[in-house]
mmCIF file of the N, C-alpha and C atoms, coordinates in Angstrom:
data_MODEL
# 
_entry.id   MODEL 
# 
loop_
_atom_site.group_PDB 
_atom_site.id 
_atom_site.type_symbol 
_atom_site.label_atom_id 
_atom_site.label_alt_id 
_atom_site.label_comp_id 
_atom_site.label_asym_id 
_atom_site.label_entity_id 
_atom_site.label_seq_id 
_atom_site.pdbx_PDB_ins_code 
_atom_site.Cartn_x 
_atom_site.Cartn_y 
_atom_site.Cartn_z 
_atom_site.occupancy 
_atom_site.B_iso_or_equiv 
_atom_site.pdbx_formal_charge 
_atom_site.auth_seq_id 
_atom_site.auth_comp_id 
_atom_site.auth_asym_id 
_atom_site.auth_atom_id 
_atom_site.pdbx_PDB_model_num 
ATOM 1   N N  . MET A 1 1  ? 101.821 93.185  139.545 1.00 0.00 ? 1  MET A N  1 
ATOM 2   C CA . MET A 1 1  ? 101.858 92.660  138.191 1.00 0.00 ? 1  MET A CA 1 
ATOM 3   C C  . MET A 1 1  ? 102.997 91.646  138.073 1.00 0.00 ? 1  MET A C  1 
ATOM 4   N N  . LYS A 1 2  ? 102.714 90.512  137.494 1.00 0.00 ? 2  LYS A N  1 
ATOM 5   C CA . LYS A 1 2  ? 103.687 89.439  137.398 1.00 0.00 ? 2  LYS A CA 1 
ATOM 6   C C  . LYS A 1 2  ? 104.638 89.672  136.226 1.00 0.00 ? 2  LYS A C  1 
ATOM 7   N N  . LYS A 1 3  ? 105.927 89.456  136.480 1.00 0.00 ? 3  LYS A N  1 
ATOM 8   C CA . LYS A 1 3  ? 106.923 89.580  135.422 1.00 0.00 ? 3  LYS A CA 1 
ATOM 9   C C  . LYS A 1 3  ? 106.868 88.357  134.518 1.00 0.00 ? 3  LYS A C  1 
ATOM 10  N N  . PRO A 1 4  ? 107.042 88.543  133.208 1.00 0.00 ? 4  PRO A N  1 
ATOM 11  C CA . PRO A 1 4  ? 107.111 87.369  132.333 1.00 0.00 ? 4  PRO A CA 1 
ATOM 12  C C  . PRO A 1 4  ? 108.386 86.588  132.632 1.00 0.00 ? 4  PRO A C  1 
ATOM 13  N N  . SER A 1 5  ? 108.324 85.293  132.461 1.00 0.00 ? 5  SER A N  1 
ATOM 14  C CA . SER A 1 5  ? 109.490 84.470  132.762 1.00 0.00 ? 5  SER A CA 1 
ATOM 15  C C  . SER A 1 5  ? 110.604 84.741  131.753 1.00 0.00 ? 5  SER A C  1 
ATOM 16  N N  . LYS A 1 6  ? 111.825 84.617  132.215 1.00 0.00 ? 6  LYS A N  1 
ATOM 17  C CA . LYS A 1 6  ? 112.972 84.854  131.342 1.00 0.00 ? 6  LYS A CA 1 
ATOM 18  C C  . LYS A 1 6  ? 113.058 83.806  130.239 1.00 0.00 ? 6  LYS A C  1 
ATOM 19  N N  . ARG A 1 7  ? 112.578 82.605  130.532 1.00 0.00 ? 7  ARG A N  1 
ATOM 20  C CA . ARG A 1 7  ? 112.624 81.537  129.542 1.00 0.00 ? 7  ARG A CA 1 
ATOM 21  C C  . ARG A 1 7  ? 111.809 81.912  128.302 1.00 0.00 ? 7  ARG A C  1 
ATOM 22  N N  . ASN A 1 8  ? 110.602 82.436  128.503 1.00 0.00 ? 8  ASN A N  1 
ATOM 23  C CA . ASN A 1 8  ? 109.769 82.857  127.376 1.00 0.00 ? 8  ASN A CA 1 
ATOM 24  C C  . ASN A 1 8  ? 110.397 84.031  126.644 1.00 0.00 ? 8  ASN A C  1 
ATOM 25  N N  . ASP A 1 9  ? 111.014 84.934  127.378 1.00 0.00 ? 9  ASP A N  1 
ATOM 26  C CA . ASP A 1 9  ? 111.663 86.078  126.753 1.00 0.00 ? 9  ASP A CA 1 
ATOM 27  C C  . ASP A 1 9  ? 112.802 85.640  125.847 1.00 0.00 ? 9  ASP A C  1 
ATOM 28  N N  . LYS A 1 10 ? 113.590 84.665  126.296 1.00 0.00 ? 10 LYS A N  1 
ATOM 29  C CA . LYS A 1 10 ? 114.714 84.196  125.488 1.00 0.00 ? 10 LYS A CA 1 
ATOM 30  C C  . LYS A 1 10 ? 114.229 83.527  124.214 1.00 0.00 ? 10 LYS A C  1 
ATOM 31  N N  . ASN A 1 11 ? 113.168 82.728  124.297 1.00 0.00 ? 11 ASN A N  1 
ATOM 32  C CA . ASN A 1 11 ? 112.625 82.085  123.100 1.00 0.00 ? 11 ASN A CA 1 
ATOM 33  C C  . ASN A 1 11 ? 112.093 83.120  122.132 1.00 0.00 ? 11 ASN A C  1 
ATOM 34  N N  . THR A 1 12 ? 111.418 84.128  122.651 1.00 0.00 ? 12 THR A N  1 
ATOM 35  C CA . THR A 1 12 ? 110.881 85.190  121.806 1.00 0.00 ? 12 THR A CA 1 
ATOM 36  C C  . THR A 1 12 ? 112.010 85.965  121.164 1.00 0.00 ? 12 THR A C  1 
ATOM 37  N N  . GLN A 1 13 ? 113.030 86.275  121.943 1.00 0.00 ? 13 GLN A N  1 
ATOM 38  C CA . GLN A 1 13 ? 114.160 87.025  121.418 1.00 0.00 ? 13 GLN A CA 1 
ATOM 39  C C  . GLN A 1 13 ? 114.890 86.238  120.340 1.00 0.00 ? 13 GLN A C  1 
ATOM 40  N N  . LYS A 1 14 ? 115.039 84.930  120.513 1.00 0.00 ? 14 LYS A N  1 
ATOM 41  C CA . LYS A 1 14 ? 115.709 84.110  119.503 1.00 0.00 ? 14 LYS A CA 1 
ATOM 42  C C  . LYS A 1 14 ? 114.926 84.087  118.201 1.00 0.00 ? 14 LYS A C  1 
ATOM 43  N N  . SER A 1 15 ? 113.611 83.997  118.297 1.00 0.00 ? 15 SER A N  1 
ATOM 44  C CA . SER A 1 15 ? 112.803 83.919  117.086 1.00 0.00 ? 15 SER A CA 1 
ATOM 45  C C  . SER A 1 15 ? 112.774 85.251  116.343 1.00 0.00 ? 15 SER A C  1 
ATOM 46  N N  . LEU A 1 16 ? 113.024 86.349  117.050 1.00 0.00 ? 16 LEU A N  1 
ATOM 47  C CA . LEU A 1 16 ? 113.009 87.667  116.419 1.00 0.00 ? 16 LEU A CA 1 
ATOM 48  C C  . LEU A 1 16 ? 114.409 88.172  116.088 1.00 0.00 ? 16 LEU A C  1 
ATOM 49  N N  . LEU A 1 17 ? 115.410 87.365  116.327 1.00 0.00 ? 17 LEU A N  1 
ATOM 50  C CA . LEU A 1 17 ? 116.779 87.755  116.058 1.00 0.00 ? 17 LEU A CA 1 
ATOM 51  C C  . LEU A 1 17 ? 116.966 87.987  114.559 1.00 0.00 ? 17 LEU A C  1 
ATOM 52  N N  . ARG A 1 18 ? 117.519 89.125  114.215 1.00 0.00 ? 18 ARG A N  1 
ATOM 53  C CA . ARG A 1 18 ? 117.736 89.454  112.804 1.00 0.00 ? 18 ARG A CA 1 
ATOM 54  C C  . ARG A 1 18 ? 119.106 88.933  112.383 1.00 0.00 ? 18 ARG A C  1 
ATOM 55  N N  . LYS A 1 19 ? 119.094 87.895  111.567 1.00 0.00 ? 19 LYS A N  1 
ATOM 56  C CA . LYS A 1 19 ? 120.346 87.308  111.115 1.00 0.00 ? 19 LYS A CA 1 
ATOM 57  C C  . LYS A 1 19 ? 120.451 87.281  109.601 1.00 0.00 ? 19 LYS A C  1 
ATOM 58  N N  . ASN A 1 20 ? 119.444 87.760  108.902 1.00 0.00 ? 20 ASN A N  1 
ATOM 59  C CA . ASN A 1 20 ? 119.429 87.791  107.442 1.00 0.00 ? 20 ASN A CA 1 
ATOM 60  C C  . ASN A 1 20 ? 119.620 89.227  106.970 1.00 0.00 ? 20 ASN A C  1 
ATOM 61  N N  . ARG A 1 21 ? 120.545 89.402  106.058 1.00 0.00 ? 21 ARG A N  1 
ATOM 62  C CA . ARG A 1 21 ? 120.879 90.736  105.583 1.00 0.00 ? 21 ARG A CA 1 
ATOM 63  C C  . ARG A 1 21 ? 120.256 90.967  104.200 1.00 0.00 ? 21 ARG A C  1 
ATOM 64  N N  . VAL A 1 22 ? 119.666 92.149  104.036 1.00 0.00 ? 22 VAL A N  1 
ATOM 65  C CA . VAL A 1 22 ? 119.129 92.559  102.747 1.00 0.00 ? 22 VAL A CA 1 
ATOM 66  C C  . VAL A 1 22 ? 119.784 93.895  102.398 1.00 0.00 ? 22 VAL A C  1 
ATOM 67  N N  . THR A 1 23 ? 120.294 93.976  101.198 1.00 0.00 ? 23 THR A N  1 
ATOM 68  C CA . THR A 1 23 ? 120.961 95.190  100.758 1.00 0.00 ? 23 THR A CA 1 
ATOM 69  C C  . THR A 1 23 ? 120.239 95.716  99.529  1.00 0.00 ? 23 THR A C  1 
ATOM 70  N N  . PHE A 1 24 ? 120.045 97.022  99.465  1.00 0.00 ? 24 PHE A N  1 
ATOM 71  C CA . PHE A 1 24 ? 119.446 97.619  98.286  1.00 0.00 ? 24 PHE A CA 1 
ATOM 72  C C  . PHE A 1 24 ? 120.153 98.926  97.978  1.00 0.00 ? 24 PHE A C  1 
ATOM 73  N N  . VAL A 1 25 ? 119.969 99.392  96.761  1.00 0.00 ? 25 VAL A N  1 
ATOM 74  C CA . VAL A 1 25 ? 120.686 100.562 96.277  1.00 0.00 ? 25 VAL A CA 1 
ATOM 75  C C  . VAL A 1 25 ? 119.692 101.685 96.005  1.00 0.00 ? 25 VAL A C  1 
ATOM 76  N N  . LEU A 1 26 ? 120.067 102.910 96.371  1.00 0.00 ? 26 LEU A N  1 
ATOM 77  C CA . LEU A 1 26 ? 119.243 104.089 96.113  1.00 0.00 ? 26 LEU A CA 1 
ATOM 78  C C  . LEU A 1 26 ? 119.979 105.002 95.137  1.00 0.00 ? 26 LEU A C  1 
ATOM 79  N N  . ASN A 1 27 ? 119.209 105.705 94.318  1.00 0.00 ? 27 ASN A N  1 
ATOM 80  C CA . ASN A 1 27 ? 119.856 106.717 93.484  1.00 0.00 ? 27 ASN A CA 1 
ATOM 81  C C  . ASN A 1 27 ? 120.056 107.979 94.328  1.00 0.00 ? 27 ASN A C  1 
ATOM 82  N N  . ASP A 1 28 ? 120.688 108.985 93.762  1.00 0.00 ? 28 ASP A N  1 
ATOM 83  C CA . ASP A 1 28 ? 121.017 110.193 94.529  1.00 0.00 ? 28 ASP A CA 1 
ATOM 84  C C  . ASP A 1 28 ? 119.780 110.897 95.071  1.00 0.00 ? 28 ASP A C  1 
ATOM 85  N N  . LYS A 1 29 ? 118.737 111.009 94.256  1.00 0.00 ? 29 LYS A N  1 
ATOM 86  C CA . LYS A 1 29 ? 117.509 111.688 94.693  1.00 0.00 ? 29 LYS A CA 1 
ATOM 87  C C  . LYS A 1 29 ? 116.837 110.942 95.845  1.00 0.00 ? 29 LYS A C  1 
ATOM 88  N N  . GLU A 1 30 ? 116.790 109.609 95.733  1.00 0.00 ? 30 GLU A N  1 
ATOM 89  C CA . GLU A 1 30 ? 116.173 108.808 96.787  1.00 0.00 ? 30 GLU A CA 1 
ATOM 90  C C  . GLU A 1 30 ? 116.947 108.931 98.098  1.00 0.00 ? 30 GLU A C  1 
ATOM 91  N N  . LEU A 1 31 ? 118.264 108.878 98.004  1.00 0.00 ? 31 LEU A N  1 
ATOM 92  C CA . LEU A 1 31 ? 119.096 109.004 99.197  1.00 0.00 ? 31 LEU A CA 1 
ATOM 93  C C  . LEU A 1 31 ? 118.936 110.383 99.824  1.00 0.00 ? 31 LEU A C  1 
ATOM 94  N N  . ASN A 1 32 ? 118.933 111.423 98.996  1.00 0.00 ? 32 ASN A N  1 
ATOM 95  C CA . ASN A 1 32 ? 118.741 112.782 99.513  1.00 0.00 ? 32 ASN A CA 1 
ATOM 96  C C  . ASN A 1 32 ? 117.382 112.924 100.193 1.00 0.00 ? 32 ASN A C  1 
ATOM 97  N N  . ALA A 1 33 ? 116.357 112.337 99.608  1.00 0.00 ? 33 ALA A N  1 
ATOM 98  C CA . ALA A 1 33 ? 115.020 112.404 100.203 1.00 0.00 ? 33 ALA A CA 1 
ATOM 99  C C  . ALA A 1 33 ? 114.995 111.668 101.546 1.00 0.00 ? 33 ALA A C  1 
ATOM 100 N N  . LEU A 1 34 ? 115.605 110.492 101.602 1.00 0.00 ? 34 LEU A N  1 
ATOM 101 C CA . LEU A 1 34 ? 115.657 109.737 102.850 1.00 0.00 ? 34 LEU A CA 1 
ATOM 102 C C  . LEU A 1 34 ? 116.407 110.508 103.924 1.00 0.00 ? 34 LEU A C  1 
ATOM 103 N N  . GLU A 1 35 ? 117.547 111.061 103.571 1.00 0.00 ? 35 GLU A N  1 
ATOM 104 C CA . GLU A 1 35 ? 118.344 111.809 104.546 1.00 0.00 ? 35 GLU A CA 1 
ATOM 105 C C  . GLU A 1 35 ? 117.630 113.074 104.993 1.00 0.00 ? 35 GLU A C  1 
ATOM 106 N N  . ALA A 1 36 ? 116.948 113.757 104.072 1.00 0.00 ? 36 ALA A N  1 
ATOM 107 C CA . ALA A 1 36 ? 116.197 114.960 104.442 1.00 0.00 ? 36 ALA A CA 1 
ATOM 108 C C  . ALA A 1 36 ? 115.055 114.604 105.397 1.00 0.00 ? 36 ALA A C  1 
ATOM 109 N N  . TYR A 1 37 ? 114.364 113.520 105.109 1.00 0.00 ? 37 TYR A N  1 
ATOM 110 C CA . TYR A 1 37 ? 113.270 113.070 105.975 1.00 0.00 ? 37 TYR A CA 1 
ATOM 111 C C  . TYR A 1 37 ? 113.799 112.746 107.371 1.00 0.00 ? 37 TYR A C  1 
ATOM 112 N N  . CYS A 1 38 ? 114.890 111.993 107.411 1.00 0.00 ? 38 CYS A N  1 
ATOM 113 C CA . CYS A 1 38 ? 115.456 111.594 108.700 1.00 0.00 ? 38 CYS A CA 1 
ATOM 114 C C  . CYS A 1 38 ? 115.936 112.806 109.500 1.00 0.00 ? 38 CYS A C  1 
ATOM 115 N N  . LYS A 1 39 ? 116.481 113.761 108.817 1.00 0.00 ? 39 LYS A N  1 
ATOM 116 C CA . LYS A 1 39 ? 116.930 114.977 109.503 1.00 0.00 ? 39 LYS A CA 1 
ATOM 117 C C  . LYS A 1 39 ? 115.738 115.796 109.992 1.00 0.00 ? 39 LYS A C  1 
ATOM 118 N N  . ARG A 1 40 ? 114.736 115.961 109.139 1.00 0.00 ? 40 ARG A N  1 
ATOM 119 C CA . ARG A 1 40 ? 113.571 116.782 109.484 1.00 0.00 ? 40 ARG A CA 1 
ATOM 120 C C  . ARG A 1 40 ? 112.778 116.185 110.648 1.00 0.00 ? 40 ARG A C  1 
ATOM 121 N N  . PHE A 1 41 ? 112.603 114.858 110.627 1.00 0.00 ? 41 PHE A N  1 
ATOM 122 C CA . PHE A 1 41 ? 111.791 114.213 111.658 1.00 0.00 ? 41 PHE A CA 1 
ATOM 123 C C  . PHE A 1 41 ? 112.636 113.522 112.728 1.00 0.00 ? 41 PHE A C  1 
ATOM 124 N N  . ARG A 1 42 ? 113.922 113.851 112.744 1.00 0.00 ? 42 ARG A N  1 
ATOM 125 C CA . ARG A 1 42 ? 114.855 113.384 113.773 1.00 0.00 ? 42 ARG A CA 1 
ATOM 126 C C  . ARG A 1 42 ? 114.851 111.862 113.936 1.00 0.00 ? 42 ARG A C  1 
ATOM 127 N N  . VAL A 1 43 ? 114.940 111.188 112.811 1.00 0.00 ? 43 VAL A N  1 
ATOM 128 C CA . VAL A 1 43 ? 115.047 109.727 112.825 1.00 0.00 ? 43 VAL A CA 1 
ATOM 129 C C  . VAL A 1 43 ? 116.495 109.400 113.162 1.00 0.00 ? 43 VAL A C  1 
ATOM 130 N N  . LYS A 1 44 ? 116.700 108.702 114.261 1.00 0.00 ? 44 LYS A N  1 
ATOM 131 C CA . LYS A 1 44 ? 118.056 108.396 114.697 1.00 0.00 ? 44 LYS A CA 1 
ATOM 132 C C  . LYS A 1 44 ? 118.550 107.062 114.163 1.00 0.00 ? 44 LYS A C  1 
ATOM 133 N N  . ASN A 1 45 ? 117.634 106.155 113.866 1.00 0.00 ? 45 ASN A N  1 
ATOM 134 C CA . ASN A 1 45 ? 118.014 104.824 113.402 1.00 0.00 ? 45 ASN A CA 1 
ATOM 135 C C  . ASN A 1 45 ? 117.389 104.595 112.025 1.00 0.00 ? 45 ASN A C  1 
ATOM 136 N N  . LYS A 1 46 ? 118.156 104.854 110.973 1.00 0.00 ? 46 LYS A N  1 
ATOM 137 C CA . LYS A 1 46 ? 117.639 104.721 109.604 1.00 0.00 ? 46 LYS A CA 1 
ATOM 138 C C  . LYS A 1 46 ? 117.262 103.285 109.284 1.00 0.00 ? 46 LYS A C  1 
ATOM 139 N N  . SER A 1 47 ? 118.040 102.350 109.767 1.00 0.00 ? 47 SER A N  1 
ATOM 140 C CA . SER A 1 47 ? 117.764 100.938 109.497 1.00 0.00 ? 47 SER A CA 1 
ATOM 141 C C  . SER A 1 47 ? 116.404 100.542 110.047 1.00 0.00 ? 47 SER A C  1 
ATOM 142 N N  . ARG A 1 48 ? 116.136 100.900 111.286 1.00 0.00 ? 48 ARG A N  1 
ATOM 143 C CA . ARG A 1 48 ? 114.846 100.565 111.894 1.00 0.00 ? 48 ARG A CA 1 
ATOM 144 C C  . ARG A 1 48 ? 113.716 101.276 111.164 1.00 0.00 ? 48 ARG A C  1 
ATOM 145 N N  . PHE A 1 49 ? 113.935 102.540 110.787 1.00 0.00 ? 49 PHE A N  1 
ATOM 146 C CA . PHE A 1 49 ? 112.916 103.309 110.082 1.00 0.00 ? 49 PHE A CA 1 
ATOM 147 C C  . PHE A 1 49 ? 112.565 102.658 108.740 1.00 0.00 ? 49 PHE A C  1 
ATOM 148 N N  . VAL A 1 50 ? 113.579 102.328 107.949 1.00 0.00 ? 50 VAL A N  1 
ATOM 149 C CA . VAL A 1 50 ? 113.343 101.724 106.633 1.00 0.00 ? 50 VAL A CA 1 
ATOM 150 C C  . VAL A 1 50 ? 112.678 100.361 106.798 1.00 0.00 ? 50 VAL A C  1 
ATOM 151 N N  . ARG A 1 51 ? 113.143 99.567  107.754 1.00 0.00 ? 51 ARG A N  1 
ATOM 152 C CA . ARG A 1 51 ? 112.557 98.254  107.995 1.00 0.00 ? 51 ARG A CA 1 
ATOM 153 C C  . ARG A 1 51 ? 111.090 98.378  108.397 1.00 0.00 ? 51 ARG A C  1 
ATOM 154 N N  . THR A 1 52 ? 110.783 99.315  109.273 1.00 0.00 ? 52 THR A N  1 
ATOM 155 C CA . THR A 1 52 ? 109.403 99.502  109.727 1.00 0.00 ? 52 THR A CA 1 
ATOM 156 C C  . THR A 1 52 ? 108.493 99.919  108.583 1.00 0.00 ? 52 THR A C  1 
ATOM 157 N N  . VAL A 1 53 ? 108.928 100.894 107.801 1.00 0.00 ? 53 VAL A N  1 
ATOM 158 C CA . VAL A 1 53 ? 108.113 101.386 106.681 1.00 0.00 ? 53 VAL A CA 1 
ATOM 159 C C  . VAL A 1 53 ? 107.941 100.295 105.630 1.00 0.00 ? 53 VAL A C  1 
ATOM 160 N N  . LEU A 1 54 ? 109.022 99.631  105.302 1.00 0.00 ? 54 LEU A N  1 
ATOM 161 C CA . LEU A 1 54 ? 108.971 98.567  104.292 1.00 0.00 ? 54 LEU A CA 1 
ATOM 162 C C  . LEU A 1 54 ? 108.051 97.434  104.726 1.00 0.00 ? 54 LEU A C  1 
ATOM 163 N N  . MET A 1 55 ? 108.248 96.935  105.928 1.00 0.00 ? 55 MET A N  1 
ATOM 164 C CA . MET A 1 55 ? 107.455 95.794  106.382 1.00 0.00 ? 55 MET A CA 1 
ATOM 165 C C  . MET A 1 55 ? 105.992 96.157  106.585 1.00 0.00 ? 55 MET A C  1 
ATOM 166 N N  . SER A 1 56 ? 105.693 97.369  107.020 1.00 0.00 ? 56 SER A N  1 
ATOM 167 C CA . SER A 1 56 ? 104.288 97.752  107.157 1.00 0.00 ? 56 SER A CA 1 
ATOM 168 C C  . SER A 1 56 ? 103.607 97.788  105.790 1.00 0.00 ? 56 SER A C  1 
ATOM 169 N N  . THR A 1 57 ? 104.316 98.259  104.772 1.00 0.00 ? 57 THR A N  1 
ATOM 170 C CA . THR A 1 57 ? 103.764 98.275  103.418 1.00 0.00 ? 57 THR A CA 1 
ATOM 171 C C  . THR A 1 57 ? 103.581 96.859  102.889 1.00 0.00 ? 57 THR A C  1 
ATOM 172 N N  . VAL A 1 58 ? 104.565 96.007  103.101 1.00 0.00 ? 58 VAL A N  1 
ATOM 173 C CA . VAL A 1 58 ? 104.485 94.610  102.639 1.00 0.00 ? 58 VAL A CA 1 
ATOM 174 C C  . VAL A 1 58 ? 103.310 93.900  103.301 1.00 0.00 ? 58 VAL A C  1 
ATOM 175 N N  . ILE A 1 59 ? 103.195 94.027  104.604 1.00 0.00 ? 59 ILE A N  1 
ATOM 176 C CA . ILE A 1 59 ? 102.114 93.349  105.332 1.00 0.00 ? 59 ILE A CA 1 
ATOM 177 C C  . ILE A 1 59 ? 100.756 93.883  104.908 1.00 0.00 ? 59 ILE A C  1 
ATOM 178 N N  . GLU A 1 60 ? 100.653 95.196  104.735 1.00 0.00 ? 60 GLU A N  1 
ATOM 179 C CA . GLU A 1 60 ? 99.384  95.797  104.307 1.00 0.00 ? 60 GLU A CA 1 
ATOM 180 C C  . GLU A 1 60 ? 98.953  95.265  102.940 1.00 0.00 ? 60 GLU A C  1 
ATOM 181 N N  . ARG A 1 61 ? 99.898  95.195  101.997 1.00 0.00 ? 61 ARG A N  1 
ATOM 182 C CA . ARG A 1 61 ? 99.563  94.695  100.654 1.00 0.00 ? 61 ARG A CA 1 
ATOM 183 C C  . ARG A 1 61 ? 99.210  93.219  100.668 1.00 0.00 ? 61 ARG A C  1 
ATOM 184 N N  . LEU A 1 62 ? 99.896  92.449  101.489 1.00 0.00 ? 62 LEU A N  1 
ATOM 185 C CA . LEU A 1 62 ? 99.574  91.033  101.596 1.00 0.00 ? 62 LEU A CA 1 
ATOM 186 C C  . LEU A 1 62 ? 98.161  90.844  102.153 1.00 0.00 ? 62 LEU A C  1 
ATOM 187 N N  . GLU A 1 63 ? 97.802  91.641  103.138 1.00 0.00 ? 63 GLU A N  1 
ATOM 188 C CA . GLU A 1 63 ? 96.455  91.546  103.702 1.00 0.00 ? 63 GLU A CA 1 
ATOM 189 C C  . GLU A 1 63 ? 95.398  91.951  102.683 1.00 0.00 ? 63 GLU A C  1 
ATOM 190 N N  . GLN A 1 64 ? 95.680  92.966  101.878 1.00 0.00 ? 64 GLN A N  1 
ATOM 191 C CA . GLN A 1 64 ? 94.715  93.424  100.875 1.00 0.00 ? 64 GLN A CA 1 
ATOM 192 C C  . GLN A 1 64 ? 94.541  92.403  99.764  1.00 0.00 ? 64 GLN A C  1 
ATOM 193 N N  . SER A 1 65 ? 95.591  91.681  99.440  1.00 0.00 ? 65 SER A N  1 
ATOM 194 C CA . SER A 1 65 ? 95.516  90.750  98.306  1.00 0.00 ? 65 SER A CA 1 
ATOM 195 C C  . SER A 1 65 ? 95.177  89.325  98.736  1.00 0.00 ? 65 SER A C  1 
ATOM 196 N N  . SER A 1 66 ? 95.014  89.100  100.012 1.00 0.00 ? 66 SER A N  1 
ATOM 197 C CA . SER A 1 66 ? 94.698  87.746  100.446 1.00 0.00 ? 66 SER A CA 1 
ATOM 198 C C  . SER A 1 66 ? 93.250  87.410  100.103 1.00 0.00 ? 66 SER A C  1 
ATOM 199 N N  . PRO A 1 67 ? 92.979  86.172  99.801  1.00 0.00 ? 67 PRO A N  1 
ATOM 200 C CA . PRO A 1 67 ? 91.615  85.789  99.454  1.00 0.00 ? 67 PRO A CA 1 
ATOM 201 C C  . PRO A 1 67 ? 90.704  85.898  100.679 1.00 0.00 ? 67 PRO A C  1 
ATOM 202 N N  . THR A 1 68 ? 89.477  86.296  100.438 1.00 0.00 ? 68 THR A N  1 
ATOM 203 C CA . THR A 1 68 ? 88.514  86.401  101.524 1.00 0.00 ? 68 THR A CA 1 
ATOM 204 C C  . THR A 1 68 ? 87.432  85.335  101.324 1.00 0.00 ? 68 THR A C  1 
ATOM 205 N N  . LEU A 1 69 ? 86.599  85.190  102.275 1.00 0.00 ? 69 LEU A N  1 
ATOM 206 C CA . LEU A 1 69 ? 85.564  84.155  102.242 1.00 0.00 ? 69 LEU A CA 1 
ATOM 207 C C  . LEU A 1 69 ? 84.613  84.336  101.068 1.00 0.00 ? 69 LEU A C  1 
ATOM 208 N N  . PHE A 1 70 ? 84.333  85.592  100.697 1.00 0.00 ? 70 PHE A N  1 
ATOM 209 C CA . PHE A 1 70 ? 83.315  85.855  99.680  1.00 0.00 ? 70 PHE A CA 1 
ATOM 210 C C  . PHE A 1 70 ? 83.903  86.302  98.338  1.00 0.00 ? 70 PHE A C  1 
ATOM 211 N N  . ASP A 1 71 ? 85.153  85.970  98.084  1.00 0.00 ? 71 ASP A N  1 
ATOM 212 C CA . ASP A 1 71 ? 85.730  86.318  96.770  1.00 0.00 ? 71 ASP A CA 1 
ATOM 213 C C  . ASP A 1 71 ? 85.275  85.369  95.711  1.00 0.00 ? 71 ASP A C  1 
# 
């Protein structure tokens, strides 16, 4: 199996580099729920977990609301 070239990997890595910060605030109940979930399901990286859940929801809603050929 051929290895991908390092040049393509570097370009891909640069385009996926996270350099924009988003901050949000949770109330006590929301924070407790997040921490309980992370503890129960052994989530080690809360940032990655929140980003994954958030972006999957955003992408799903965008796909559902996008115009289709027969709308």
